[in-house]
PDBQT receptor file of N, H, CA, C and O in Angstrom, charges set to zero:
ATOM      1  N   MET A   1       4.879  11.288 -13.156  1.00  0.00    +0.000 N 
ATOM      2  CA  MET A   1       5.781  10.364 -12.586  1.00  0.00    +0.000 C 
ATOM      3  C   MET A   1       5.591   9.593 -10.650  1.00  0.00    +0.000 C 
ATOM      4  O   MET A   1       5.589   8.439 -10.219  1.00  0.00    +0.000 OA
ATOM      5  N   LEU A   2       5.434  11.223  -9.862  1.00  0.00    +0.000 N 
ATOM      6  H   LEU A   2       5.435  12.160 -10.212  1.00  0.00    +0.000 HD
ATOM      7  CA  LEU A   2       4.492  10.683  -8.941  1.00  0.00    +0.000 C 
ATOM      8  C   LEU A   2       3.261  10.304  -8.619  1.00  0.00    +0.000 C 
ATOM      9  O   LEU A   2       2.969  10.174  -7.430  1.00  0.00    +0.000 OA
ATOM     10  N   LYS A   3       2.105  10.003  -9.869  1.00  0.00    +0.000 N 
ATOM     11  H   LYS A   3       2.342  10.108 -10.835  1.00  0.00    +0.000 HD
ATOM     12  CA  LYS A   3       0.934  10.057  -9.912  1.00  0.00    +0.000 C 
ATOM     13  C   LYS A   3       1.306   8.895 -10.308  1.00  0.00    +0.000 C 
ATOM     14  O   LYS A   3       1.048   7.842  -9.725  1.00  0.00    +0.000 OA
ATOM     15  N   LEU A   4       1.872   9.006 -11.223  1.00  0.00    +0.000 N 
ATOM     16  H   LEU A   4       2.082   9.861 -11.696  1.00  0.00    +0.000 HD
ATOM     17  CA  LEU A   4       1.847   6.826 -11.481  1.00  0.00    +0.000 C 
ATOM     18  C   LEU A   4       2.451   6.154 -10.198  1.00  0.00    +0.000 C 
ATOM     19  O   LEU A   4       1.801   5.267  -9.644  1.00  0.00    +0.000 OA
ATOM     20  N   ALA A   5       3.541   6.501  -9.759  1.00  0.00    +0.000 N 
ATOM     21  H   ALA A   5       4.069   7.221 -10.209  1.00  0.00    +0.000 HD
ATOM     22  CA  ALA A   5       3.667   6.060  -8.429  1.00  0.00    +0.000 C 
ATOM     23  C   ALA A   5       2.743   5.575  -7.051  1.00  0.00    +0.000 C 
ATOM     24  O   ALA A   5       2.851   4.559  -6.365  1.00  0.00    +0.000 OA
ATOM     25  N   VAL A   6       1.852   6.661  -6.948  1.00  0.00    +0.000 N 
ATOM     26  H   VAL A   6       1.764   7.487  -7.505  1.00  0.00    +0.000 HD
ATOM     27  CA  VAL A   6       1.164   6.396  -6.346  1.00  0.00    +0.000 C 
ATOM     28  C   VAL A   6       0.147   5.295  -6.282  1.00  0.00    +0.000 C 
ATOM     29  O   VAL A   6      -0.054   4.460  -5.401  1.00  0.00    +0.000 OA
ATOM     30  N   VAL A   7      -0.570   5.543  -7.680  1.00  0.00    +0.000 N 
ATOM     31  H   VAL A   7      -0.407   6.221  -8.396  1.00  0.00    +0.000 HD
ATOM     32  CA  VAL A   7      -1.740   5.020  -8.178  1.00  0.00    +0.000 C 
ATOM     33  C   VAL A   7      -1.466   3.207  -7.997  1.00  0.00    +0.000 C 
ATOM     34  O   VAL A   7      -2.297   2.379  -7.626  1.00  0.00    +0.000 OA
ATOM     35  N   LEU A   8      -0.037   2.974  -8.393  1.00  0.00    +0.000 N 
ATOM     36  H   LEU A   8       0.638   3.647  -8.694  1.00  0.00    +0.000 HD
ATOM     37  CA  LEU A   8       0.250   1.785  -9.245  1.00  0.00    +0.000 C 
ATOM     38  C   LEU A   8       0.778   1.124  -7.200  1.00  0.00    +0.000 C 
ATOM     39  O   LEU A   8       0.734   0.023  -6.652  1.00  0.00    +0.000 OA
ATOM     40  N   LEU A   9       1.145   2.316  -6.805  1.00  0.00    +0.000 N 
ATOM     41  H   LEU A   9       1.181   3.211  -7.250  1.00  0.00    +0.000 HD
ATOM     42  CA  LEU A   9       0.934   1.756  -5.110  1.00  0.00    +0.000 C 
ATOM     43  C   LEU A   9       0.118   1.039  -4.425  1.00  0.00    +0.000 C 
ATOM     44  O   LEU A   9       0.272   0.039  -3.723  1.00  0.00    +0.000 OA
ATOM     45  N   LEU A  10      -1.466   2.161  -4.938  1.00  0.00    +0.000 N 
ATOM     46  H   LEU A  10      -1.590   2.973  -5.508  1.00  0.00    +0.000 HD
ATOM     47  CA  LEU A  10      -2.961   1.805  -4.294  1.00  0.00    +0.000 C 
ATOM     48  C   LEU A  10      -3.165   0.465  -4.975  1.00  0.00    +0.000 C 
ATOM     49  O   LEU A  10      -3.224  -0.643  -4.441  1.00  0.00    +0.000 OA
ATOM     50  N   LEU A  11      -3.297   0.901  -6.736  1.00  0.00    +0.000 N 
ATOM     51  H   LEU A  11      -3.249   1.801  -7.170  1.00  0.00    +0.000 HD
ATOM     52  CA  LEU A  11      -3.486  -0.693  -6.535  1.00  0.00    +0.000 C 
ATOM     53  C   LEU A  11      -2.910  -2.434  -6.686  1.00  0.00    +0.000 C 
ATOM     54  O   LEU A  11      -3.352  -3.489  -7.141  1.00  0.00    +0.000 OA
ATOM     55  N   ALA A  12      -1.711  -1.963  -6.022  1.00  0.00    +0.000 N 
ATOM     56  H   ALA A  12      -1.352  -1.105  -5.652  1.00  0.00    +0.000 HD
ATOM     57  CA  ALA A  12      -1.267  -3.171  -4.830  1.00  0.00    +0.000 C 
ATOM     58  C   ALA A  12      -1.679  -3.006  -3.973  1.00  0.00    +0.000 C 
ATOM     59  O   ALA A  12      -2.246  -4.000  -3.519  1.00  0.00    +0.000 OA
ATOM     60  N   ILE A  13      -1.720  -2.174  -3.400  1.00  0.00    +0.000 N 
ATOM     61  H   ILE A  13      -1.259  -1.367  -3.768  1.00  0.00    +0.000 HD
ATOM     62  CA  ILE A  13      -2.552  -1.758  -1.955  1.00  0.00    +0.000 C 
ATOM     63  C   ILE A  13      -3.966  -2.385  -1.188  1.00  0.00    +0.000 C 
ATOM     64  O   ILE A  13      -4.227  -2.510   0.008  1.00  0.00    +0.000 OA
ATOM     65  N   ILE A  14      -4.809  -2.742  -2.510  1.00  0.00    +0.000 N 
ATOM     66  H   ILE A  14      -4.597  -2.640  -3.482  1.00  0.00    +0.000 HD
ATOM     67  CA  ILE A  14      -5.538  -2.909  -3.035  1.00  0.00    +0.000 C 
ATOM     68  C   ILE A  14      -6.021  -4.034  -3.108  1.00  0.00    +0.000 C 
ATOM     69  O   ILE A  14      -6.666  -4.515  -2.176  1.00  0.00    +0.000 OA
ATOM     70  N   GLY A  15      -5.760  -4.761  -4.411  1.00  0.00    +0.000 N 
ATOM     71  H   GLY A  15      -5.236  -4.370  -5.168  1.00  0.00    +0.000 HD
ATOM     72  CA  GLY A  15      -4.678  -6.454  -4.318  1.00  0.00    +0.000 C 
ATOM     73  C   GLY A  15      -4.207  -7.144  -3.473  1.00  0.00    +0.000 C 
ATOM     74  O   GLY A  15      -4.379  -8.361  -3.543  1.00  0.00    +0.000 OA
ATOM     75  N   SER A  16      -3.006  -6.212  -1.751  1.00  0.00    +0.000 N 
ATOM     76  H   SER A  16      -2.867  -5.223  -1.694  1.00  0.00    +0.000 HD
ATOM     77  CA  SER A  16      -3.088  -7.357  -1.583  1.00  0.00    +0.000 C 
ATOM     78  C   SER A  16      -4.013  -7.421  -0.123  1.00  0.00    +0.000 C 
ATOM     79  O   SER A  16      -3.890  -8.469   0.512  1.00  0.00    +0.000 OA
ATOM     80  N   LEU A  17      -4.911  -6.391   0.437  1.00  0.00    +0.000 N 
ATOM     81  H   LEU A  17      -5.011  -5.540  -0.079  1.00  0.00    +0.000 HD
ATOM     82  CA  LEU A  17      -6.007  -6.635   0.310  1.00  0.00    +0.000 C 
ATOM     83  C   LEU A  17      -6.895  -7.723   0.905  1.00  0.00    +0.000 C 
ATOM     84  O   LEU A  17      -7.165  -8.414   1.888  1.00  0.00    +0.000 OA
ATOM     85  N   PHE A  18      -7.381  -7.145  -1.384  1.00  0.00    +0.000 N 
ATOM     86  H   PHE A  18      -7.161  -6.584  -2.183  1.00  0.00    +0.000 HD
ATOM     87  CA  PHE A  18      -8.105  -8.949  -1.534  1.00  0.00    +0.000 C 
ATOM     88  C   PHE A  18      -7.790  -9.808  -1.326  1.00  0.00    +0.000 C 
ATOM     89  O   PHE A  18      -8.607 -10.650  -0.955  1.00  0.00    +0.000 OA
ATOM     90  N   SER A  19      -6.643 -10.080  -1.416  1.00  0.00    +0.000 N 
ATOM     91  H   SER A  19      -5.979  -9.396  -1.718  1.00  0.00    +0.000 HD
ATOM     92  CA  SER A  19      -5.649 -11.154  -1.416  1.00  0.00    +0.000 C 
ATOM     93  C   SER A  19      -5.970 -11.783  -0.140  1.00  0.00    +0.000 C 
ATOM     94  O   SER A  19      -6.351 -12.936   0.059  1.00  0.00    +0.000 OA
ATOM     95  N   GLY A  20      -5.663 -10.434   1.054  1.00  0.00    +0.000 N 
ATOM     96  H   GLY A  20      -5.353  -9.497   0.892  1.00  0.00    +0.000 HD
ATOM     97  CA  GLY A  20      -5.562 -11.849   3.009  1.00  0.00    +0.000 C 
ATOM     98  C   GLY A  20      -6.703 -11.867   2.894  1.00  0.00    +0.000 C 
ATOM     99  O   GLY A  20      -6.844 -12.558   3.903  1.00  0.00    +0.000 OA
ATOM    100  N   LEU A  21      -8.201 -11.653   2.392  1.00  0.00    +0.000 N 
ATOM    101  H   LEU A  21      -8.086 -11.091   1.572  1.00  0.00    +0.000 HD
ATOM    102  CA  LEU A  21      -9.207 -11.791   2.743  1.00  0.00    +0.000 C 
ATOM    103  C   LEU A  21      -9.124 -13.212   1.499  1.00  0.00    +0.000 C 
ATOM    104  O   LEU A  21      -8.795 -14.347   1.843  1.00  0.00    +0.000 OA
ATOM    105  N   PHE A  22      -9.433 -12.895   0.298  1.00  0.00    +0.000 N 
ATOM    106  H   PHE A  22      -9.700 -11.973   0.019  1.00  0.00    +0.000 HD
ATOM    107  CA  PHE A  22      -9.179 -14.563  -0.437  1.00  0.00    +0.000 C 
ATOM    108  C   PHE A  22      -8.263 -15.874   0.557  1.00  0.00    +0.000 C 
ATOM    109  O   PHE A  22      -8.490 -17.023   0.178  1.00  0.00    +0.000 OA
ATOM    110  N   PHE A  23      -7.351 -15.729   1.678  1.00  0.00    +0.000 N 
ATOM    111  H   PHE A  23      -7.166 -14.796   1.985  1.00  0.00    +0.000 HD
ATOM    112  CA  PHE A  23      -6.788 -16.433   1.805  1.00  0.00    +0.000 C 
ATOM    113  C   PHE A  23      -7.552 -16.713   3.292  1.00  0.00    +0.000 C 
ATOM    114  O   PHE A  23      -7.337 -17.858   3.689  1.00  0.00    +0.000 OA
ATOM    115  N   LEU A  24      -8.211 -16.083   3.993  1.00  0.00    +0.000 N 
ATOM    116  H   LEU A  24      -8.386 -15.152   3.670  1.00  0.00    +0.000 HD
ATOM    117  CA  LEU A  24      -9.017 -15.773   5.163  1.00  0.00    +0.000 C 
ATOM    118  C   LEU A  24     -10.250 -16.737   4.420  1.00  0.00    +0.000 C 
ATOM    119  O   LEU A  24     -11.037 -16.903   5.352  1.00  0.00    +0.000 OA
ATOM    120  N   TYR A  25     -10.484 -17.033   3.925  1.00  0.00    +0.000 N 
ATOM    121  H   TYR A  25      -9.845 -16.898   3.167  1.00  0.00    +0.000 HD
ATOM    122  CA  TYR A  25     -11.664 -17.282   3.034  1.00  0.00    +0.000 C 
ATOM    123  C   TYR A  25     -11.442 -18.753   3.190  1.00  0.00    +0.000 C 
ATOM    124  O   TYR A  25     -12.095 -19.469   3.950  1.00  0.00    +0.000 OA
ATOM    125  N   ARG A  26     -10.027 -19.328   2.056  1.00  0.00    +0.000 N 
ATOM    126  H   ARG A  26      -9.497 -18.747   1.439  1.00  0.00    +0.000 HD
ATOM    127  CA  ARG A  26      -9.884 -20.270   1.995  1.00  0.00    +0.000 C 
ATOM    128  C   ARG A  26      -9.241 -21.366   3.261  1.00  0.00    +0.000 C 
ATOM    129  O   ARG A  26      -9.676 -22.336   3.882  1.00  0.00    +0.000 OA
ATOM    130  N   ASP A  27      -8.046 -20.632   3.220  1.00  0.00    +0.000 N 
ATOM    131  H   ASP A  27      -7.693 -19.844   2.716  1.00  0.00    +0.000 HD
ATOM    132  CA  ASP A  27      -7.666 -21.093   4.699  1.00  0.00    +0.000 C 
ATOM    133  C   ASP A  27      -7.923 -21.676   5.531  1.00  0.00    +0.000 C 
ATOM    134  O   ASP A  27      -6.932 -22.321   5.874  1.00  0.00    +0.000 OA
ATOM    135  N   GLN A  28      -9.253 -21.981   6.508  1.00  0.00    +0.000 N 
ATOM    136  H   GLN A  28     -10.058 -21.457   6.229  1.00  0.00    +0.000 HD
ATOM    137  CA  GLN A  28      -9.640 -21.116   7.825  1.00  0.00    +0.000 C 
ATOM    138  C   GLN A  28      -9.045 -22.033   8.652  1.00  0.00    +0.000 C 
ATOM    139  O   GLN A  28      -9.723 -22.295   9.645  1.00  0.00    +0.000 OA
ATOM    140  N   ALA A  29      -7.904 -22.656   8.555  1.00  0.00    +0.000 N 
ATOM    141  H   ALA A  29      -7.353 -22.443   7.748  1.00  0.00    +0.000 HD
ATOM    142  CA  ALA A  29      -7.721 -22.924  10.381  1.00  0.00    +0.000 C 
ATOM    143  C   ALA A  29      -6.208 -22.644   9.750  1.00  0.00    +0.000 C 
ATOM    144  O   ALA A  29      -5.550 -23.499  10.343  1.00  0.00    +0.000 OA
ATOM    145  N   SER A  30      -5.099 -21.790   8.711  1.00  0.00    +0.000 N 
ATOM    146  H   SER A  30      -5.634 -21.096   8.229  1.00  0.00    +0.000 HD
ATOM    147  CA  SER A  30      -3.551 -21.485   8.556  1.00  0.00    +0.000 C 
ATOM    148  C   SER A  30      -4.152 -20.312   8.500  1.00  0.00    +0.000 C 
ATOM    149  O   SER A  30      -5.298 -20.390   8.059  1.00  0.00    +0.000 OA
ATOM    150  N   GLY A  31      -3.642 -18.790   8.910  1.00  0.00    +0.000 N 
ATOM    151  H   GLY A  31      -2.710 -18.726   9.269  1.00  0.00    +0.000 HD
ATOM    152  CA  GLY A  31      -3.037 -18.245   8.647  1.00  0.00    +0.000 C 
ATOM    153  C   GLY A  31      -2.693 -17.653   8.303  1.00  0.00    +0.000 C 
ATOM    154  O   GLY A  31      -3.195 -16.545   8.114  1.00  0.00    +0.000 OA
ATOM    155  N   GLN A  32      -1.512 -18.045   7.971  1.00  0.00    +0.000 N 
ATOM    156  H   GLN A  32      -1.105 -18.945   8.124  1.00  0.00    +0.000 HD
ATOM    157  CA  GLN A  32       0.035 -17.808   7.472  1.00  0.00    +0.000 C 
ATOM    158  C   GLN A  32      -0.149 -17.198   6.108  1.00  0.00    +0.000 C 
ATOM    159  O   GLN A  32       0.305 -16.075   5.890  1.00  0.00    +0.000 OA
ATOM    160  N   ARG A  33      -0.852 -17.938   5.086  1.00  0.00    +0.000 N 
ATOM    161  H   ARG A  33      -1.221 -18.850   5.262  1.00  0.00    +0.000 HD
ATOM    162  CA  ARG A  33      -0.031 -17.004   4.070  1.00  0.00    +0.000 C 
ATOM    163  C   ARG A  33      -1.908 -15.576   3.775  1.00  0.00    +0.000 C 
ATOM    164  O   ARG A  33      -2.419 -15.207   2.718  1.00  0.00    +0.000 OA
ATOM    165  N   MET A  34      -2.217 -15.318   4.909  1.00  0.00    +0.000 N 
ATOM    166  H   MET A  34      -1.803 -15.618   5.768  1.00  0.00    +0.000 HD
ATOM    167  CA  MET A  34      -4.026 -14.664   5.220  1.00  0.00    +0.000 C 
ATOM    168  C   MET A  34      -1.903 -13.408   5.961  1.00  0.00    +0.000 C 
ATOM    169  O   MET A  34      -1.383 -12.881   4.978  1.00  0.00    +0.000 OA
ATOM    170  N   ALA A  35      -1.616 -13.309   6.443  1.00  0.00    +0.000 N 
ATOM    171  H   ALA A  35      -2.039 -13.738   7.241  1.00  0.00    +0.000 HD
ATOM    172  CA  ALA A  35      -0.536 -12.399   7.724  1.00  0.00    +0.000 C 
ATOM    173  C   ALA A  35       0.311 -11.982   6.755  1.00  0.00    +0.000 C 
ATOM    174  O   ALA A  35       0.625 -10.792   6.765  1.00  0.00    +0.000 OA
ATOM    175  N   LYS A  36       0.814 -12.792   5.805  1.00  0.00    +0.000 N 
ATOM    176  H   LYS A  36       0.559 -13.759   5.796  1.00  0.00    +0.000 HD
ATOM    177  CA  LYS A  36       1.594 -12.604   4.915  1.00  0.00    +0.000 C 
ATOM    178  C   LYS A  36       1.608 -11.917   3.246  1.00  0.00    +0.000 C 
ATOM    179  O   LYS A  36       2.508 -11.902   2.406  1.00  0.00    +0.000 OA
ATOM    180  N   ALA A  37       0.315 -11.425   3.217  1.00  0.00    +0.000 N 
ATOM    181  H   ALA A  37      -0.416 -11.437   3.900  1.00  0.00    +0.000 HD
ATOM    182  CA  ALA A  37      -0.748 -10.646   2.881  1.00  0.00    +0.000 C 
ATOM    183  C   ALA A  37      -0.477  -9.268   3.233  1.00  0.00    +0.000 C 
ATOM    184  O   ALA A  37       0.096  -8.355   2.639  1.00  0.00    +0.000 OA
ATOM    185  N   LEU A  38      -1.093  -9.373   4.459  1.00  0.00    +0.000 N 
ATOM    186  H   LEU A  38      -1.558 -10.115   4.942  1.00  0.00    +0.000 HD
ATOM    187  CA  LEU A  38      -1.695  -8.226   5.266  1.00  0.00    +0.000 C 
ATOM    188  C   LEU A  38      -0.479  -7.708   5.466  1.00  0.00    +0.000 C 
ATOM    189  O   LEU A  38      -0.534  -6.489   5.302  1.00  0.00    +0.000 OA
ATOM    190  N   THR A  39       1.055  -8.234   5.865  1.00  0.00    +0.000 N 
ATOM    191  H   THR A  39       1.100  -9.224   5.998  1.00  0.00    +0.000 HD
ATOM    192  CA  THR A  39       2.318  -7.765   6.239  1.00  0.00    +0.000 C 
ATOM    193  C   THR A  39       2.586  -6.897   5.125  1.00  0.00    +0.000 C 
ATOM    194  O   THR A  39       3.338  -5.944   5.325  1.00  0.00    +0.000 OA
ATOM    195  N   TRP A  40       2.129  -7.061   4.071  1.00  0.00    +0.000 N 
ATOM    196  H   TRP A  40       1.519  -7.836   3.909  1.00  0.00    +0.000 HD
ATOM    197  CA  TRP A  40       2.670  -6.807   2.322  1.00  0.00    +0.000 C 
ATOM    198  C   TRP A  40       2.315  -5.136   2.247  1.00  0.00    +0.000 C 
ATOM    199  O   TRP A  40       2.891  -4.069   2.028  1.00  0.00    +0.000 OA
ATOM    200  N   ARG A  41       0.148  -5.981   2.782  1.00  0.00    +0.000 N 
ATOM    201  H   ARG A  41      -0.320  -6.847   2.959  1.00  0.00    +0.000 HD
ATOM    202  CA  ARG A  41       0.101  -4.612   2.797  1.00  0.00    +0.000 C 
ATOM    203  C   ARG A  41      -0.104  -2.943   3.379  1.00  0.00    +0.000 C 
ATOM    204  O   ARG A  41      -0.722  -1.919   3.086  1.00  0.00    +0.000 OA
ATOM    205  N   ILE A  42       0.804  -3.428   4.331  1.00  0.00    +0.000 N 
ATOM    206  H   ILE A  42       1.305  -4.260   4.569  1.00  0.00    +0.000 HD
ATOM    207  CA  ILE A  42       1.404  -2.684   5.946  1.00  0.00    +0.000 C 
ATOM    208  C   ILE A  42       2.490  -1.768   4.741  1.00  0.00    +0.000 C 
ATOM    209  O   ILE A  42       2.553  -0.622   4.295  1.00  0.00    +0.000 OA
ATOM    210  N   GLY A  43       3.265  -3.114   4.570  1.00  0.00    +0.000 N 
ATOM    211  H   GLY A  43       3.214  -4.045   4.933  1.00  0.00    +0.000 HD
ATOM    212  CA  GLY A  43       4.801  -2.390   4.136  1.00  0.00    +0.000 C 
ATOM    213  C   GLY A  43       4.382  -1.762   2.834  1.00  0.00    +0.000 C 
ATOM    214  O   GLY A  43       5.112  -0.841   2.468  1.00  0.00    +0.000 OA
ATOM    215  N   LEU A  44       3.210  -2.105   1.939  1.00  0.00    +0.000 N 
ATOM    216  H   LEU A  44       2.617  -2.853   2.236  1.00  0.00    +0.000 HD
ATOM    217  CA  LEU A  44       2.765  -1.249   0.972  1.00  0.00    +0.000 C 
ATOM    218  C   LEU A  44       2.848  -0.340   2.044  1.00  0.00    +0.000 C 
ATOM    219  O   LEU A  44       3.544  -0.743   2.977  1.00  0.00    +0.000 OA
ATOM    220  N   SER A  45       2.288   0.878   2.189  1.00  0.00    +0.000 N 
ATOM    221  H   SER A  45       1.723   1.205   1.432  1.00  0.00    +0.000 HD
ATOM    222  CA  SER A  45       1.355   1.089   3.169  1.00  0.00    +0.000 C 
ATOM    223  C   SER A  45       2.034   2.979   3.703  1.00  0.00    +0.000 C 
ATOM    224  O   SER A  45       1.758   4.174   3.807  1.00  0.00    +0.000 OA
ATOM    225  N   ILE A  46       3.304   1.658   3.907  1.00  0.00    +0.000 N 
ATOM    226  H   ILE A  46       3.528   0.687   3.822  1.00  0.00    +0.000 HD
ATOM    227  CA  ILE A  46       4.964   2.333   5.177  1.00  0.00    +0.000 C 
ATOM    228  C   ILE A  46       5.060   3.608   3.481  1.00  0.00    +0.000 C 
ATOM    229  O   ILE A  46       4.851   4.819   3.424  1.00  0.00    +0.000 OA
ATOM    230  N   MET A  47       5.583   2.293   2.011  1.00  0.00    +0.000 N 
ATOM    231  H   MET A  47       5.753   1.308   2.058  1.00  0.00    +0.000 HD
ATOM    232  CA  MET A  47       6.269   3.000   1.493  1.00  0.00    +0.000 C 
ATOM    233  C   MET A  47       5.720   4.003   0.467  1.00  0.00    +0.000 C 
ATOM    234  O   MET A  47       6.545   4.605  -0.220  1.00  0.00    +0.000 OA
ATOM    235  N   LEU A  48       3.856   4.344   0.221  1.00  0.00    +0.000 N 
ATOM    236  H   LEU A  48       3.186   3.854   0.780  1.00  0.00    +0.000 HD
ATOM    237  CA  LEU A  48       3.109   4.521  -0.279  1.00  0.00    +0.000 C 
ATOM    238  C   LEU A  48       3.708   6.446   0.667  1.00  0.00    +0.000 C 
ATOM    239  O   LEU A  48       4.321   7.372   0.135  1.00  0.00    +0.000 OA
ATOM    240  N   PHE A  49       3.186   6.341   2.109  1.00  0.00    +0.000 N 
ATOM    241  H   PHE A  49       2.689   5.589   2.542  1.00  0.00    +0.000 HD
ATOM    242  CA  PHE A  49       3.539   7.132   2.409  1.00  0.00    +0.000 C 
ATOM    243  C   PHE A  49       4.824   7.933   3.106  1.00  0.00    +0.000 C 
ATOM    244  O   PHE A  49       4.560   8.662   4.063  1.00  0.00    +0.000 OA
ATOM    245  N   LEU A  50       6.017   7.837   2.720  1.00  0.00    +0.000 N 
ATOM    246  H   LEU A  50       6.232   7.245   1.943  1.00  0.00    +0.000 HD
ATOM    247  CA  LEU A  50       7.304   7.433   2.717  1.00  0.00    +0.000 C 
ATOM    248  C   LEU A  50       7.342   7.895   1.478  1.00  0.00    +0.000 C 
ATOM    249  O   LEU A  50       8.457   8.393   1.635  1.00  0.00    +0.000 OA
ATOM    250  N   LEU A  51       6.955   8.299  -0.185  1.00  0.00    +0.000 N 
ATOM    251  H   LEU A  51       6.049   7.895  -0.312  1.00  0.00    +0.000 HD
ATOM    252  CA  LEU A  51       7.937   8.054  -1.061  1.00  0.00    +0.000 C 
ATOM    253  C   LEU A  51       6.347  10.106  -0.940  1.00  0.00    +0.000 C 
ATOM    254  O   LEU A  51       6.582  11.312  -1.007  1.00  0.00    +0.000 OA
ATOM    255  N   LEU A  52       5.421   9.538  -0.812  1.00  0.00    +0.000 N 
ATOM    256  H   LEU A  52       5.230   8.557  -0.757  1.00  0.00    +0.000 HD
ATOM    257  CA  LEU A  52       4.243  11.069  -0.359  1.00  0.00    +0.000 C 
ATOM    258  C   LEU A  52       4.698  12.067   0.392  1.00  0.00    +0.000 C 
ATOM    259  O   LEU A  52       4.461  13.247   0.134  1.00  0.00    +0.000 OA
ATOM    260  N   LEU A  53       5.734  11.470   1.877  1.00  0.00    +0.000 N 
ATOM    261  H   LEU A  53       5.927  10.511   2.086  1.00  0.00    +0.000 HD
ATOM    262  CA  LEU A  53       6.227  12.896   1.911  1.00  0.00    +0.000 C 
ATOM    263  C   LEU A  53       7.524  13.109   1.507  1.00  0.00    +0.000 C 
ATOM    264  O   LEU A  53       8.017  14.213   1.738  1.00  0.00    +0.000 OA
ATOM    265  N   ALA A  54       8.168  12.269   0.950  1.00  0.00    +0.000 N 
ATOM    266  H   ALA A  54       7.768  11.372   0.763  1.00  0.00    +0.000 HD
ATOM    267  CA  ALA A  54       9.853  12.502  -0.013  1.00  0.00    +0.000 C 
ATOM    268  C   ALA A  54       9.350  13.251  -1.113  1.00  0.00    +0.000 C 
ATOM    269  O   ALA A  54      10.169  13.861  -1.799  1.00  0.00    +0.000 OA
ATOM    270  N   GLY A  55       7.263  13.349  -1.603  1.00  0.00    +0.000 N 
ATOM    271  H   GLY A  55       6.597  12.853  -1.045  1.00  0.00    +0.000 HD
ATOM    272  CA  GLY A  55       7.842  13.699  -2.936  1.00  0.00    +0.000 C 
ATOM    273  C   GLY A  55       7.622  15.691  -2.636  1.00  0.00    +0.000 C 
ATOM    274  O   GLY A  55       8.051  16.620  -3.320  1.00  0.00    +0.000 OA
ATOM    275  N   PHE A  56       6.675  15.712  -1.170  1.00  0.00    +0.000 N 
ATOM    276  H   PHE A  56       6.326  14.957  -0.615  1.00  0.00    +0.000 HD
ATOM    277  CA  PHE A  56       6.768  16.908  -1.188  1.00  0.00    +0.000 C 
ATOM    278  C   PHE A  56       7.809  17.666  -0.299  1.00  0.00    +0.000 C 
ATOM    279  O   PHE A  56       7.679  18.842   0.039  1.00  0.00    +0.000 OA
ATOM    280  N   ARG A  57       8.558  17.088  -0.057  1.00  0.00    +0.000 N 
ATOM    281  H   ARG A  57       8.664  16.132  -0.332  1.00  0.00    +0.000 HD
ATOM    282  CA  ARG A  57       9.953  17.482   1.050  1.00  0.00    +0.000 C 
ATOM    283  C   ARG A  57      10.510  18.136  -1.331  1.00  0.00    +0.000 C 
ATOM    284  O   ARG A  57      10.347  19.258  -1.809  1.00  0.00    +0.000 OA
ATOM    285  N   PHE A  58      10.884  17.320  -1.805  1.00  0.00    +0.000 N 
ATOM    286  H   PHE A  58      11.017  16.408  -1.417  1.00  0.00    +0.000 HD
ATOM    287  CA  PHE A  58      10.777  17.442  -3.069  1.00  0.00    +0.000 C 
ATOM    288  C   PHE A  58      10.881  18.336  -3.858  1.00  0.00    +0.000 C 
ATOM    289  O   PHE A  58      11.859  18.792  -4.450  1.00  0.00    +0.000 OA
ATOM    290  N   GLY A  59       9.403  18.695  -3.864  1.00  0.00    +0.000 N 
ATOM    291  H   GLY A  59       8.608  18.325  -3.383  1.00  0.00    +0.000 HD
ATOM    292  CA  GLY A  59       8.641  20.080  -3.914  1.00  0.00    +0.000 C 
ATOM    293  C   GLY A  59       7.866  19.506  -5.046  1.00  0.00    +0.000 C 
ATOM    294  O   GLY A  59       7.480  20.306  -5.898  1.00  0.00    +0.000 OA
ATOM    295  N   LEU A  60       7.497  17.901  -5.231  1.00  0.00    +0.000 N 
ATOM    296  H   LEU A  60       7.811  17.251  -4.539  1.00  0.00    +0.000 HD
ATOM    297  CA  LEU A  60       7.241  17.826  -6.499  1.00  0.00    +0.000 C 
ATOM    298  C   LEU A  60       5.478  17.892  -6.051  1.00  0.00    +0.000 C 
ATOM    299  O   LEU A  60       4.579  17.570  -6.828  1.00  0.00    +0.000 OA
ATOM    300  N   ILE A  61       5.313  18.276  -4.942  1.00  0.00    +0.000 N 
ATOM    301  H   ILE A  61       6.043  18.538  -4.311  1.00  0.00    +0.000 HD
ATOM    302  CA  ILE A  61       3.780  18.113  -4.028  1.00  0.00    +0.000 C 
ATOM    303  C   ILE A  61       3.962  19.200  -4.065  1.00  0.00    +0.000 C 
ATOM    304  O   ILE A  61       5.081  19.655  -3.827  1.00  0.00    +0.000 OA
ATOM    305  N   PRO A  62       2.816  20.046  -4.407  1.00  0.00    +0.000 N 
ATOM    306  CA  PRO A  62       3.280  21.812  -3.854  1.00  0.00    +0.000 C 
ATOM    307  C   PRO A  62       2.102  21.588  -2.344  1.00  0.00    +0.000 C 
ATOM    308  O   PRO A  62       1.095  20.899  -2.175  1.00  0.00    +0.000 OA
ATOM    309  N   GLY A  63       2.728  22.380  -1.629  1.00  0.00    +0.000 N 
ATOM    310  H   GLY A  63       3.546  22.939  -1.766  1.00  0.00    +0.000 HD
ATOM    311  CA  GLY A  63       2.281  22.756  -0.377  1.00  0.00    +0.000 C 
ATOM    312  C   GLY A  63       0.641  23.272  -0.662  1.00  0.00    +0.000 C 
ATOM    313  O   GLY A  63       0.088  23.206  -1.760  1.00  0.00    +0.000 OA
ATOM    314  N   TYR A  64      -0.057  23.862   0.762  1.00  0.00    +0.000 N 
ATOM    315  H   TYR A  64       0.393  23.916   1.654  1.00  0.00    +0.000 HD
ATOM    316  CA  TYR A  64      -1.113  24.920   0.776  1.00  0.00    +0.000 C 
ATOM    317  C   TYR A  64      -0.877  26.257   0.761  1.00  0.00    +0.000 C 
ATOM    318  O   TYR A  64      -0.277  26.586   1.784  1.00  0.00    +0.000 OA
ATOM    319  N   THR A  65      -1.103  27.193   0.007  1.00  0.00    +0.000 N 
ATOM    320  H   THR A  65      -1.591  26.926  -0.824  1.00  0.00    +0.000 HD
ATOM    321  CA  THR A  65      -0.852  28.006   0.394  1.00  0.00    +0.000 C 
ATOM    322  C   THR A  65      -2.238  29.992   0.157  1.00  0.00    +0.000 C 
ATOM    323  O   THR A  65      -2.165  30.491  -0.966  1.00  0.00    +0.000 OA
ATOM    324  N   GLN A  66      -2.678  30.332   0.629  1.00  0.00    +0.000 N 
ATOM    325  H   GLN A  66      -2.737  29.926   1.541  1.00  0.00    +0.000 HD
ATOM    326  CA  GLN A  66      -3.132  30.934   0.520  1.00  0.00    +0.000 C 
ATOM    327  C   GLN A  66      -2.920  32.299   0.214  1.00  0.00    +0.000 C 
ATOM    328  O   GLN A  66      -3.879  33.061   0.095  1.00  0.00    +0.000 OA
TER     329      GLN A  66
């Protein structure tokens, strides 16, 4: 379940990144939509980071042991 959530979030982050690139070329004068797409990317990246931290904290992601 955690793997699926991570993959979906990564796909959403990449989609948002390409959306920002598309709006960069389409809207030459105004970067409003590009800024919104990149803001979504930042929010999704933070959500992914927090999800990975929570997964490690609750034992869903094993730690490194020697």
